[in-house]
N, C-alpha and C positions, 0 to 999 in steps of 0.2 A: 491426514490432510495434505493435499498437494498444492504447493505455492509456486507461482511464477514470480521470479525476482528479476526486475528490469533495472539494471544499474550499469552505467558505462565505465565507472571508475573501478578498475580491477581489484584493488585492495579492499575497497568498501564492499564490493560485491561478494568477495570471498569471506569477509568478516561476518556479514549479515547471514550468508548462506550457512556458514559453520555454526553460528548461533542458533539458527532455526533447526538445523539438522540435529544439533545437540539436544533439542527438545522434542525430537521425534517427528519432525515434519519432513516430508519429501520436498526438496527444493530444486527447481530447474532454473539456474541462472542464465540470463542472456544479457547482451551488451548494447542492443540497439532496438529501435522501434519495429523495424521490419522483422527481426527475429522474434520479438514478442508477439506480433500479429500472426506470424507463421506458427508459433508454438500454441497459441490459443486455438488456431484452426485445426491443429493436429492432436491435441490432448485436452482432457477435461481437468480444469483447475478449480480448486475451492476458493482461491483468493489470489490477488496479484499485488505485489509491492512495486511501486512505479516511481522512478526518478523522472524529473521533468526535463533536465538538461541532457538529452541524448544526442549522439553525433549525427544521426540521419534524419530525425524528425523530433519535434517537441513532444514530450510525454503527454501533454494535453491532447495532442492529435491522436496518440495511441488510445487514450481514454475515450475520446469522442468516437473513434472507430469501434471500440469494444462496445460502448453504450449504444451506438447506432445500428448494431446488427449482429456482430459476431457473438458477443456475450453481454447482453444488456443487464443481466442479473449477477455478473461476477463481482464479488466484493473487491473493492480497490482501495488500497492505502497509498497515498502519495508520500514519499520520503524524499525530500529535496532541500536544497540550500536557499530556494526562493522564499524569503521571509516577509515580503510585503503583504499588507492586508488585502490588496487587490488580487494577488496571486492565490492567497489562501481561500478567499471567497470564490474566486473563479474556479479553483480546483474542486471545491465542494459543489458549486453550482453545476459543474460539468459532469458530476456524478460520482466523485470520489467519496468514499465512506469515512475517511479521516485524512488528516494532513499533518505530517510530522516533519520538523526541521532536521535535516541530516547532520547539521553541525552541532546539534545538541550534544551534551555530554552523554557518554554511554549509559549511565544510570537513568538519565532523563529519557533517553530513547527506549530503554527497557521498560520504564514505567508507562510510557505512551503506547507501547506495543504489548503490554502485559496480557491483554485478553487473548491475543493470537500466539503469544510465546509461551504461555503457561502450559506445563505438562498436565494431562488429566490425572486426577487422583486414581489410585490403584483400583482397577475394576470399573472405573467410570468411563463413559464415552467422551470423546473430544467434543468441544463446542462446535456447533454448526456455524457456517459463515454468517447467518443472520444474527446469531447470538453474539458473535465476535464483533461485528460492525453495526448491528441493529439500528438504533435511532441516532447514532452519532452525528450525521449530517445536520439534522434540524437543530440539535443542541449546539453544535459547533458554529453554525451560521448565526444563530441567535447570540452566542457569546462574542463572535467577531463583530457583529453589527451594532451591538448595544454599547453605548458609551458607558464607561465606568466612572463613578464618582469617587474621589479620594478625600 
């Protein structure tokens, strides 16, 4: 599976890329929105992991452009520090398949990304993008919008 990683923070980009490569993924890391759009025009990706705080354009704009024409079907995981409910719902409504906070602890990040980070069992094929990101948006939106009682 080939993943496009869009993250402007160099250390974070390299840590995530190394983690995914260690699990058998081909990872193309880029640092800005224009590079991401150029990469998706030049290569076929199975998924994109997208930061929102990019130096040249907002990651939401990258997602909108991908959804608006270049790759409307490309599974997209937002990995960002924006933790407000409006940002989360906005990301999912814009077409992201999942939304994970980047400042989460590493174990939390791994649990959240487990479906796309897990290595296939010996002899088994790797999950398809739809199996990885499947119905997450509907469940996530419902979870974010539904008040919880305590």
